[in-house]
Residue frames as qw, qx, qy, qz and C-alpha x, y, z in Angstrom:
[[0.409, -0.481, -0.666, -0.398, -17.58, 3.19, 23.39],
 [0.296, -0.454, 0.345, -0.766, -19.38, 4.71, 26.27],
 [0.104, 0.018, 0.912, -0.396, -20.84, 2.76, 29.12],
 [0.526, 0.360, 0.273, -0.721, -24.27, 3.91, 28.01],
 [0.581, 0.415, -0.485, -0.505, -23.85, 2.40, 24.62],
 [0.238, 0.185, -0.951, 0.069, -22.73, -0.99, 26.05],
 [0.290, 0.165, 0.720, -0.608, -25.71, -0.95, 28.52],
 [0.614, 0.383, -0.004, -0.690, -28.18, -0.29, 25.66],
 [0.550, 0.321, -0.697, -0.329, -26.87, -3.17, 23.65],
 [0.057, 0.060, -0.952, 0.294, -27.14, -5.60, 26.64],
 [0.413, 0.256, 0.549, -0.680, -30.66, -4.62, 27.16],
 [0.605, 0.423, -0.268, -0.619, -31.59, -4.93, 23.49],
 [0.604, 0.294, -0.724, -0.156, -29.92, -8.39, 22.96],
 [0.195, -0.267, 0.811, -0.482, -30.52, -9.73, 26.49],
 [0.398, -0.237, -0.853, -0.242, -32.62, -12.83, 27.13],
 [0.371, -0.252, 0.291, -0.845, -35.72, -12.08, 29.20],
 [0.256, -0.149, -0.955, -0.008, -37.57, -14.80, 31.10],
 [0.484, -0.352, -0.006, -0.801, -41.15, -14.59, 32.53],
 [0.194, -0.046, 0.887, -0.417, -42.46, -16.53, 35.56],
 [0.277, -0.240, -0.803, -0.469, -45.40, -18.79, 34.58],
 [0.260, -0.570, -0.719, 0.303, -47.19, -18.29, 38.00],
 [0.141, -0.735, -0.322, 0.580, -46.94, -14.55, 38.62],
 [0.509, 0.783, 0.262, 0.244, -45.79, -13.12, 35.30],
 [0.323, -0.862, 0.211, 0.330, -42.66, -11.35, 36.71],
 [0.742, 0.615, -0.141, 0.229, -40.00, -10.68, 33.98],
 [0.599, -0.682, 0.329, 0.260, -36.38, -11.34, 34.90],
 [0.502, 0.746, -0.416, -0.131, -33.25, -11.05, 32.78],
 [0.935, 0.098, -0.300, 0.164, -30.75, -13.78, 32.30],
 [0.311, 0.481, -0.492, 0.656, -27.97, -11.61, 34.05],
 [0.490, -0.476, 0.325, -0.654, -30.19, -11.42, 37.21],
 [0.976, -0.106, -0.093, -0.167, -30.82, -15.23, 37.13],
 [0.740, 0.376, -0.416, 0.372, -27.10, -15.68, 36.90],
 [0.061, -0.567, 0.443, -0.691, -26.62, -13.68, 40.19],
 [0.767, -0.363, 0.181, -0.497, -29.12, -15.92, 42.19],
 [0.242, -0.386, 0.888, -0.059, -27.88, -19.19, 43.71],
 [0.439, 0.277, 0.853, -0.046, -31.05, -21.02, 42.26],
 [0.080, -0.055, -0.500, -0.861, -32.91, -20.52, 39.13],
 [0.086, -0.596, -0.798, 0.019, -36.40, -19.54, 40.27],
 [0.062, -0.736, -0.269, -0.618, -38.70, -16.48, 40.58],
 [0.024, -0.317, 0.499, -0.806, -38.95, -14.23, 43.55],
 [0.734, -0.246, -0.016, -0.633, -42.32, -15.83, 44.22],
 [0.553, -0.360, 0.733, -0.163, -40.51, -19.25, 44.56],
 [0.872, 0.365, 0.274, -0.177, -41.84, -20.92, 41.49],
 [0.487, -0.447, 0.597, 0.455, -39.16, -22.63, 39.38],
 [0.537, 0.452, 0.638, 0.317, -40.91, -22.66, 35.98],
 [0.026, 0.669, -0.140, -0.729, -39.78, -19.78, 33.67],
 [0.688, 0.524, 0.455, 0.210, -40.45, -19.31, 29.97],
 [0.351, -0.190, 0.278, 0.874, -38.33, -17.33, 27.56],
 [0.325, 0.736, 0.318, -0.503, -40.30, -14.31, 26.23],
 [0.622, 0.450, 0.417, 0.486, -40.43, -13.69, 22.49],
 [0.206, -0.264, 0.014, 0.942, -39.06, -10.47, 21.16],
 [0.332, 0.659, 0.391, -0.550, -41.43, -7.91, 19.89],
 [0.131, 0.506, -0.536, -0.663, -39.80, -7.77, 16.49],
 [0.824, 0.337, 0.384, -0.243, -41.88, -9.59, 13.76],
 [0.299, -0.333, 0.700, 0.556, -39.84, -11.41, 11.14],
 [0.697, 0.555, 0.108, -0.442, -41.13, -11.33, 7.62],
 [0.513, -0.206, 0.739, 0.386, -39.97, -14.02, 5.22],
 [0.392, 0.481, -0.322, -0.715, -40.26, -13.53, 1.51],
 [0.860, 0.161, 0.457, -0.162, -42.14, -16.28, -0.34],
 [0.357, -0.269, 0.713, 0.540, -40.33, -18.16, -3.15]]
């Protein structure tokens, strides 16, 4: 595998959080590098963003 293929998979499957106050999006990998879990604006409330893929479930 190439490094570019691995990088594409991380971006696709990675968890993205959004700051409730300012709306800045940050990945879980970036949060792991920081000493505290908070946004760059200083706010500590983050929400997990939903993926853009819509699931369709077949009715029984």
